C-alpha positions as a Markdown table, in Angstrom:
| # | Residue | x | y | z |
|---|---|---|---|---|
| 1 | Unk | -55.1 | 113.1 | -61.6 |
| 2 | Unk | -55.0 | 114.1 | -65.3 |
| 3 | Unk | -58.5 | 114.4 | -66.8 |
| 4 | Unk | -59.5 | 113.1 | -70.2 |
| 5 | Unk | -56.5 | 110.8 | -70.4 |
| 6 | Unk | -55.8 | 108.1 | -73.0 |
| 7 | Unk | -58.2 | 105.6 | -71.4 |
| 8 | Unk | -61.1 | 108.0 | -72.1 |
| 9 | Unk | -60.0 | 108.3 | -75.7 |
| 10 | Unk | -59.8 | 104.5 | -76.1 |
| 11 | Unk | -63.2 | 104.2 | -74.5 |
| 12 | Unk | -64.7 | 106.6 | -77.1 |
| 13 | Unk | -63.0 | 105.0 | -80.0 |
| 14 | Unk | -64.1 | 101.5 | -78.8 |
| 15 | Unk | -67.6 | 102.9 | -78.7 |
| 16 | Unk | -67.3 | 104.2 | -82.3 |
| 17 | Unk | -66.0 | 100.8 | -83.5 |
| 18 | Unk | -68.9 | 98.9 | -81.8 |
| 19 | Unk | -71.5 | 101.2 | -83.3 |
| 20 | Unk | -69.9 | 100.5 | -86.7 |
| 21 | Unk | -70.1 | 96.7 | -86.1 |
| 22 | Unk | -73.7 | 97.1 | -84.9 |
| 23 | Unk | -74.8 | 98.9 | -88.0 |
| 24 | Unk | -73.0 | 96.4 | -90.1 |
| 25 | Unk | -74.9 | 93.5 | -88.5 |
| 26 | Unk | -78.1 | 95.6 | -88.8 |
| 27 | Unk | -77.5 | 95.9 | -92.5 |
| 28 | Unk | -77.1 | 92.1 | -92.8 |
| 29 | Unk | -80.2 | 91.7 | -90.6 |
| 30 | Unk | -82.2 | 93.9 | -93.0 |
| 31 | Unk | -80.9 | 92.3 | -96.2 |
| 32 | Unk | -81.6 | 88.8 | -94.9 |
| 33 | Unk | -85.1 | 89.8 | -93.8 |
| 34 | Unk | -84.3 | 88.8 | -90.2 |
| 35 | Unk | -85.5 | 91.9 | -88.4 |
| 36 | Unk | -89.0 | 90.6 | -87.3 |
| 37 | Unk | -87.9 | 87.1 | -86.2 |
| 38 | Unk | -87.9 | 88.1 | -82.5 |
| 39 | Unk | -91.4 | 89.3 | -81.9 |
| 40 | Unk | -91.1 | 90.3 | -78.2 |
| 41 | Unk | -88.7 | 92.5 | -76.4 |
| 42 | Unk | -87.0 | 91.3 | -73.2 |
| 43 | Unk | -84.2 | 93.6 | -72.1 |
| 44 | Unk | -82.6 | 91.2 | -69.7 |
| 45 | Unk | -83.8 | 87.7 | -70.4 |
| 46 | Unk | -83.6 | 88.3 | -74.1 |
| 47 | Unk | -79.9 | 88.4 | -73.9 |
| 48 | Unk | -79.6 | 84.6 | -74.0 |
| 49 | Unk | -81.1 | 82.9 | -77.1 |
| 50 | Unk | -83.1 | 79.7 | -76.9 |
| 51 | Unk | -81.0 | 76.9 | -75.6 |
| 52 | Unk | -83.3 | 73.9 | -76.0 |
| 53 | Unk | -85.6 | 72.5 | -78.7 |
| 54 | Unk | -88.6 | 73.4 | -76.5 |
| 55 | Unk | -87.5 | 77.0 | -76.2 |
| 56 | Unk | -86.8 | 77.2 | -79.9 |
| 57 | Unk | -90.3 | 75.8 | -80.7 |
| 58 | Unk | -91.9 | 78.3 | -78.3 |
| 59 | Unk | -90.0 | 81.2 | -80.1 |
| 60 | Unk | -91.1 | 79.8 | -83.5 |
| 61 | Unk | -94.7 | 79.5 | -82.3 |
| 62 | Unk | -94.6 | 83.1 | -81.3 |
| 63 | Unk | -93.2 | 84.1 | -84.7 |
| 64 | Unk | -96.1 | 82.3 | -86.3 |
| 65 | Unk | -98.6 | 84.7 | -84.7 |
| 66 | Unk | -97.4 | 87.7 | -86.7 |
| 67 | Unk | -97.9 | 88.9 | -90.3 |
| 68 | Unk | -94.4 | 88.1 | -91.6 |
| 69 | Unk | -94.9 | 84.3 | -91.1 |
| 70 | Unk | -98.6 | 84.3 | -92.0 |
| 71 | Unk | -98.2 | 86.4 | -95.2 |
| 72 | Unk | -94.6 | 85.6 | -96.4 |
| 73 | Unk | -92.9 | 82.8 | -94.6 |
| 74 | Unk | -95.6 | 80.2 | -93.9 |
| 75 | Unk | -93.3 | 77.7 | -95.6 |
| 76 | Unk | -90.6 | 78.2 | -93.0 |
| 77 | Unk | -89.3 | 75.2 | -91.0 |
| 78 | Unk | -87.8 | 75.5 | -87.5 |
| 79 | Unk | -84.3 | 75.5 | -89.1 |
| 80 | Unk | -85.2 | 78.3 | -91.5 |
| 81 | Unk | -86.5 | 80.3 | -88.5 |
| 82 | Unk | -83.2 | 79.7 | -86.6 |
| 83 | Unk | -81.2 | 81.2 | -89.4 |
| 84 | Unk | -83.1 | 84.5 | -89.4 |
| 85 | Unk | -83.3 | 84.6 | -85.6 |
| 86 | Unk | -79.5 | 84.6 | -85.3 |
| 87 | Unk | -79.0 | 87.9 | -87.0 |
| 88 | Unk | -81.7 | 89.7 | -85.1 |
| 89 | Unk | -80.5 | 88.3 | -81.8 |
| 90 | Unk | -76.9 | 89.3 | -82.6 |
| 91 | Unk | -78.0 | 92.8 | -83.5 |
| 92 | Unk | -79.8 | 93.2 | -80.3 |
| 93 | Unk | -77.0 | 91.6 | -78.3 |
| 94 | Unk | -74.5 | 94.1 | -79.7 |
| 95 | Unk | -76.9 | 96.9 | -78.8 |
| 96 | Unk | -77.0 | 95.8 | -75.2 |
| 97 | Unk | -73.3 | 95.4 | -75.1 |
| 98 | Unk | -72.7 | 98.9 | -76.5 |
| 99 | Unk | -75.0 | 100.2 | -73.7 |
| 100 | Unk | -72.8 | 98.6 | -71.1 |
| 101 | Unk | -69.6 | 99.7 | -72.8 |
| 102 | Unk | -70.8 | 103.3 | -72.7 |
| 103 | Unk | -72.4 | 103.4 | -69.3 |
| 104 | Unk | -70.0 | 101.4 | -67.0 |
| 105 | Unk | -66.8 | 103.2 | -68.1 |
| 106 | Unk | -68.6 | 106.5 | -67.9 |
| 107 | Unk | -69.6 | 105.9 | -64.3 |
| 108 | Unk | -66.0 | 104.7 | -63.5 |
| 109 | Unk | -64.4 | 107.7 | -65.1 |
| 110 | Unk | -67.0 | 109.9 | -63.3 |
| 111 | Unk | -66.2 | 108.4 | -59.9 |
| 112 | Unk | -62.5 | 108.6 | -60.5 |
| 113 | Unk | -62.8 | 112.3 | -61.7 |
| 114 | Unk | -61.1 | 111.5 | -64.9 |
| 115 | Unk | -63.5 | 113.5 | -67.1 |
| 116 | Unk | -63.5 | 117.2 | -67.6 |
| 117 | Unk | -66.7 | 119.1 | -67.4 |
| 118 | Unk | -67.1 | 119.5 | -71.2 |
| 119 | Unk | -66.4 | 115.8 | -71.7 |
| 120 | Unk | -69.0 | 114.9 | -69.1 |
| 121 | Unk | -71.6 | 117.0 | -70.9 |
| 122 | Unk | -70.7 | 115.4 | -74.2 |
| 123 | Unk | -70.8 | 111.9 | -72.7 |
| 124 | Unk | -74.3 | 112.5 | -71.3 |
| 125 | Unk | -75.4 | 113.4 | -74.8 |
| 126 | Unk | -73.9 | 110.2 | -76.1 |
| 127 | Unk | -75.8 | 108.2 | -73.5 |
| 128 | Unk | -79.1 | 109.9 | -74.4 |
| 129 | Unk | -78.4 | 109.3 | -78.1 |
| 130 | Unk | -77.8 | 105.6 | -77.3 |
| 131 | Unk | -81.0 | 105.3 | -75.3 |
| 132 | Unk | -82.9 | 107.0 | -78.1 |
| 133 | Unk | -81.4 | 104.7 | -80.7 |
| 134 | Unk | -82.6 | 101.7 | -78.6 |
| 135 | Unk | -86.1 | 103.1 | -78.4 |
| 136 | Unk | -86.1 | 103.7 | -82.2 |
| 137 | Unk | -85.1 | 100.0 | -82.7 |
| 138 | Unk | -88.1 | 98.8 | -80.7 |
| 139 | Unk | -90.4 | 101.4 | -82.3 |
| 140 | Unk | -89.3 | 100.2 | -85.8 |
| 141 | Unk | -89.8 | 96.5 | -85.1 |
| 142 | Unk | -93.2 | 97.2 | -83.6 |
| 143 | Unk | -94.4 | 98.7 | -86.9 |
| 144 | Unk | -93.9 | 95.3 | -88.6 |
| 145 | Unk | -95.9 | 93.3 | -86.1 |
| 146 | Unk | -99.4 | 94.8 | -86.7 |
| 147 | Unk | -100.8 | 94.5 | -90.2 |
| 148 | Unk | -98.1 | 94.3 | -92.9 |
| 149 | Unk | -95.0 | 92.0 | -92.8 |
| 150 | Unk | -92.5 | 94.8 | -92.9 |
| 151 | Unk | -91.3 | 97.7 | -90.8 |
| 152 | Unk | -92.1 | 101.3 | -91.5 |
| 153 | Unk | -89.4 | 102.7 | -93.9 |
| 154 | Unk | -89.6 | 106.0 | -92.0 |
| 155 | Unk | -88.8 | 104.3 | -88.7 |
| 156 | Unk | -86.0 | 102.2 | -90.4 |
| 157 | Unk | -84.4 | 105.3 | -91.9 |
| 158 | Unk | -84.7 | 107.2 | -88.6 |
| 159 | Unk | -83.1 | 104.2 | -86.7 |
| 160 | Unk | -80.3 | 104.1 | -89.3 |
| 161 | Unk | -79.5 | 107.8 | -89.4 |
| 162 | Unk | -79.5 | 108.0 | -85.6 |
| 163 | Unk | -76.9 | 105.3 | -85.4 |
| 164 | Unk | -74.7 | 107.1 | -88.0 |
| 165 | Unk | -75.1 | 110.4 | -86.1 |
| 166 | Unk | -74.3 | 108.7 | -82.8 |
| 167 | Unk | -71.2 | 107.2 | -84.4 |
| 168 | Unk | -70.1 | 110.6 | -85.8 |
| 169 | Unk | -70.6 | 112.4 | -82.5 |
| 170 | Unk | -68.7 | 109.8 | -80.6 |
| 171 | Unk | -65.8 | 110.1 | -83.0 |
| 172 | Unk | -66.0 | 113.9 | -82.7 |
| 173 | Unk | -65.8 | 113.8 | -78.9 |
| 174 | Unk | -62.7 | 111.5 | -79.2 |
| 175 | Unk | -61.2 | 113.8 | -81.8 |
| 176 | Unk | -61.7 | 116.8 | -79.4 |
| 177 | Unk | -59.4 | 114.9 | -76.9 |
| 178 | Unk | -56.9 | 113.7 | -79.5 |
| 179 | Unk | -56.5 | 117.1 | -81.1 |
| 180 | Unk | -57.1 | 119.8 | -78.5 |
| 181 | Unk | -55.6 | 122.4 | -80.8 |
| 182 | Unk | -57.1 | 123.4 | -84.1 |
| 183 | Unk | -55.8 | 125.5 | -87.0 |
| 184 | Unk | -58.2 | 128.2 | -88.1 |
| 185 | Unk | -59.0 | 128.3 | -91.8 |
| 186 | Unk | -61.3 | 130.2 | -94.2 |
| 187 | Unk | -64.8 | 130.6 | -92.9 |
| 188 | Unk | -66.1 | 130.0 | -96.5 |
| 189 | Unk | -64.1 | 126.8 | -96.8 |
| 190 | Unk | -65.4 | 125.5 | -93.5 |
| 191 | Unk | -68.9 | 126.3 | -94.7 |
| 192 | Unk | -68.4 | 124.1 | -97.8 |
| 193 | Unk | -67.5 | 121.1 | -95.6 |
| 194 | Unk | -70.5 | 121.7 | -93.4 |
| 195 | Unk | -72.7 | 121.7 | -96.5 |
| 196 | Unk | -71.1 | 118.5 | -97.6 |
| 197 | Unk | -71.8 | 116.9 | -94.2 |
| 198 | Unk | -75.5 | 117.9 | -94.3 |
| 199 | Unk | -75.9 | 116.5 | -97.8 |
| 200 | Unk | -74.1 | 113.3 | -96.8 |
| 201 | Unk | -76.5 | 112.9 | -93.8 |
| 202 | Unk | -79.5 | 113.4 | -96.1 |
| 203 | Unk | -78.1 | 110.9 | -98.5 |
| 204 | Unk | -77.7 | 108.3 | -95.8 |
| 205 | Unk | -81.2 | 109.0 | -94.6 |
| 206 | Unk | -82.6 | 108.4 | -98.1 |
| 207 | Unk | -80.5 | 105.3 | -98.3 |
| 208 | Unk | -82.5 | 104.1 | -95.3 |
| 209 | Unk | -85.7 | 104.9 | -97.1 |
| 210 | Unk | -84.5 | 102.9 | -100.1 |
| 211 | Unk | -83.7 | 100.0 | -97.8 |
| 212 | Unk | -87.0 | 100.2 | -96.0 |
| 213 | Unk | -89.0 | 100.2 | -99.3 |
| 214 | Unk | -86.7 | 97.6 | -101.0 |
| 215 | Unk | -86.4 | 100.3 | -103.7 |
| 216 | Unk | -83.0 | 98.9 | -104.7 |
| 217 | Unk | -84.6 | 95.9 | -106.4 |
| 218 | Unk | -86.2 | 98.0 | -109.2 |
| 219 | Unk | -84.7 | 100.1 | -112.0 |
| 220 | Unk | -81.5 | 98.1 | -111.9 |
| 221 | Unk | -79.9 | 100.0 | -114.7 |
| 222 | Unk | -77.3 | 102.9 | -114.7 |
| 223 | Unk | -77.0 | 105.7 | -115.5 |
| 224 | Unk | -80.7 | 105.8 | -116.5 |
| 225 | Unk | -83.3 | 104.4 | -114.3 |
| 226 | Unk | -84.7 | 102.2 | -117.0 |
| 227 | Unk | -83.4 | 101.2 | -120.4 |
| 228 | Unk | -83.5 | 104.1 | -122.8 |
| 229 | Unk | -85.2 | 106.7 | -120.5 |
| 230 | Unk | -85.0 | 108.1 | -117.1 |
| 231 | Unk | -88.0 | 106.3 | -115.8 |
| 232 | Unk | -91.5 | 105.5 | -117.1 |
| 233 | Unk | -94.0 | 108.0 | -115.9 |
| 234 | Unk | -96.6 | 105.4 | -114.9 |
| 235 | Unk | -94.0 | 103.6 | -112.7 |
| 236 | Unk | -92.7 | 106.8 | -111.1 |
| 237 | Unk | -96.1 | 108.3 | -110.2 |
| 238 | Unk | -97.3 | 105.9 | -107.6 |
| 239 | Unk | -98.9 | 108.3 | -105.2 |
| 240 | Unk | -100.7 | 111.7 | -105.2 |
| 241 | Unk | -99.7 | 114.4 | -104.7 |
| 242 | Unk | -96.5 | 114.0 | -106.7 |
| 243 | Unk | -94.0 | 115.0 | -104.0 |
| 244 | Unk | -95.1 | 112.1 | -101.9 |
| 245 | Unk | -93.4 | 109.8 | -104.4 |
| 246 | Unk | -90.0 | 111.1 | -103.3 |
| 247 | Unk | -90.5 | 109.8 | -99.7 |
| 248 | Unk | -93.0 | 107.0 | -100.2 |
| 249 | Unk | -92.7 | 105.7 | -103.7 |
| 250 | Unk | -90.1 | 103.2 | -104.5 |
| 251 | Unk | -89.1 | 104.9 | -107.8 |
| 252 | Unk | -89.2 | 108.3 | -106.3 |
| 253 | Unk | -87.1 | 107.4 | -103.3 |
| 254 | Unk | -84.5 | 105.7 | -105.5 |
| 255 | Unk | -84.5 | 108.8 | -107.8 |
| 256 | Unk | -83.6 | 111.0 | -104.9 |
| 257 | Unk | -80.9 | 108.6 | -103.6 |
| 258 | Unk | -79.3 | 108.4 | -107.1 |
| 259 | Unk | -79.2 | 112.1 | -107.7 |
| 260 | Unk | -78.2 | 113.1 | -104.2 |
| 261 | Unk | -75.2 | 110.8 | -104.8 |
| 262 | Unk | -74.1 | 113.0 | -107.7 |
| 263 | Unk | -74.5 | 116.1 | -105.6 |
| 264 | Unk | -72.5 | 114.6 | -102.7 |
| 265 | Unk | -69.7 | 113.6 | -105.1 |
| 266 | Unk | -69.8 | 117.0 | -106.6 |
| 267 | Unk | -69.5 | 118.9 | -103.3 |
| 268 | Unk | -66.6 | 116.7 | -102.2 |
| 269 | Unk | -64.8 | 117.3 | -105.6 |
| 270 | Unk | -65.3 | 121.0 | -105.0 |
| 271 | Unk | -63.9 | 120.7 | -101.4 |
| 272 | Unk | -60.9 | 118.9 | -102.8 |
| 273 | Unk | -60.4 | 121.6 | -105.5 |
| 274 | Unk | -60.6 | 124.4 | -103.0 |
| 275 | Unk | -58.3 | 122.7 | -100.5 |
| 276 | Unk | -55.5 | 122.7 | -103.0 |
| 277 | Unk | -55.4 | 126.5 | -102.8 |
| 278 | Unk | -54.9 | 126.4 | -99.0 |
| 279 | Unk | -51.9 | 125.9 | -96.8 |
| 280 | Unk | -52.8 | 122.7 | -95.0 |
| 281 | Unk | -51.5 | 120.6 | -92.2 |
| 282 | Unk | -50.6 | 116.9 | -92.9 |
| 283 | Unk | -53.8 | 115.8 | -91.2 |
| 284 | Unk | -56.0 | 118.2 | -93.1 |
| 285 | Unk | -54.4 | 117.2 | -96.4 |
| 286 | Unk | -54.6 | 113.5 | -95.6 |
| 287 | Unk | -58.2 | 113.8 | -94.6 |
| 288 | Unk | -59.2 | 115.6 | -97.8 |
| 289 | Unk | -57.4 | 113.1 | -100.0 |
| 290 | Unk | -59.0 | 110.2 | -98.2 |
| 291 | Unk | -62.4 | 111.8 | -98.5 |
| 292 | Unk | -62.0 | 111.8 | -102.3 |
| 293 | Unk | -60.9 | 108.2 | -102.5 |
| 294 | Unk | -63.7 | 106.9 | -100.3 |
| 295 | Unk | -66.5 | 108.9 | -102.1 |
| 296 | Unk | -65.4 | 107.6 | -105.5 |
| 297 | Unk | -65.3 | 104.0 | -104.1 |
| 298 | Unk | -68.7 | 104.5 | -102.5 |
| 299 | Unk | -70.2 | 105.8 | -105.7 |
| 300 | Unk | -68.9 | 102.8 | -107.7 |
| 301 | Unk | -70.2 | 100.4 | -105.0 |
| 302 | Unk | -73.6 | 102.1 | -105.2 |
| 303 | Unk | -73.7 | 101.5 | -108.9 |
| 304 | Unk | -72.7 | 97.9 | -108.6 |
| 305 | Unk | -75.2 | 97.3 | -105.8 |
| 306 | Unk | -77.9 | 98.6 | -108.0 |
| 307 | Unk | -77.2 | 96.9 | -111.2 |
| 308 | Unk | -76.7 | 93.5 | -109.5 |
| 309 | Unk | -80.0 | 94.0 | -107.6 |
| 310 | Unk | -78.6 | 94.3 | -104.1 |
| 311 | Unk | -76.8 | 91.0 | -103.3 |
| 312 | Unk | -76.2 | 90.8 | -99.5 |
| 313 | Unk | -72.4 | 91.2 | -99.7 |
| 314 | Unk | -72.6 | 94.3 | -102.0 |
| 315 | Unk | -75.4 | 95.9 | -99.9 |
| 316 | Unk | -73.2 | 95.4 | -96.8 |
| 317 | Unk | -70.1 | 96.8 | -98.5 |
| 318 | Unk | -72.1 | 99.8 | -99.6 |
| 319 | Unk | -73.2 | 100.4 | -96.1 |
| 320 | Unk | -69.7 | 100.0 | -94.7 |
| 321 | Unk | -68.3 | 102.6 | -97.1 |
| 322 | Unk | -71.1 | 104.9 | -96.1 |
| 323 | Unk | -69.7 | 104.6 | -92.6 |
| 324 | Unk | -66.2 | 105.2 | -93.8 |
| 325 | Unk | -67.3 | 108.3 | -95.7 |
| 326 | Unk | -69.2 | 109.8 | -92.7 |
| 327 | Unk | -66.2 | 109.0 | -90.5 |
| 328 | Unk | -63.8 | 110.7 | -92.9 |
| 329 | Unk | -66.1 | 113.7 | -93.4 |
| 330 | Unk | -66.4 | 114.0 | -89.6 |
| 331 | Unk | -62.6 | 113.9 | -89.3 |
| 332 | Unk | -62.1 | 116.5 | -92.1 |
| 333 | Unk | -64.8 | 118.8 | -90.5 |
| 334 | Unk | -63.1 | 118.5 | -87.2 |
| 335 | Unk | -59.6 | 119.3 | -88.6 |
| 336 | Unk | -61.0 | 122.5 | -90.3 |
| 337 | Unk | -63.1 | 123.6 | -87.3 |
| 338 | Unk | -62.3 | 126.7 | -85.2 |
């Protein structure tokens, strides 16, 4: 029997798509402030949402025991609670579904001996990444159930970037099977793409910090952070020492996210410029061109999301294009790898 056949490729691409959908729903969950609506974690029984008014009231009563209700949402009715419960439940449901989609076909392919040894190793890494992602989700929610009615922005950013990395690695494994042969290119050019990938991952992580601190709701001007100047010093220096502001201060985190965006656009423009001097395959040329289109679109979306103070639809669109950008960068890096 031929190993690593089309069914394996479809399985991996389906996993990538589901991770994309999960992060999309996760973005909506964050922007609608729904993430702390389910206060307990039940791996099996939590799959089914409340089905009767009694069960809904029990879930609402549990929610009332935690800081988000007591400090922010004490005006909530049961209907208000149901609206935020839906998004968190859907996010968790998709997470459970992804776990089954990865695990069951993996065991089937393993039993049928349809996986090569390298693919088995990569699939095990994917399963571990998925399990770690689930743990981070629980760990993140836990941080918002103690004293303050919000999750740790560090845990949120870690949860987000792990999802993006899991998506990128799943796509990479699928690409290894789709394109078993690669065209060798300049080591220096490949290094440029790797630098671009590292900067993009950092940018996405800082985007998670921005989301966790709600830092997109301040300094809603562009290109300057406030009208007439970069940013007022008394606003920027929220913590001591100064460097802490770049990971814990709302102004500082937004500052890094803004200027990393310029650097990411710059490195991709540089990659596109250098690529024009090389003899490329159609896939390589198409990937580089698409990379340019998406990074410009993402940059514009980021500006609009900021100046309109993060409406849900723009915030979600910005996150979607971050996924497109990472996916395209993964494809380009793969096509230029040895």
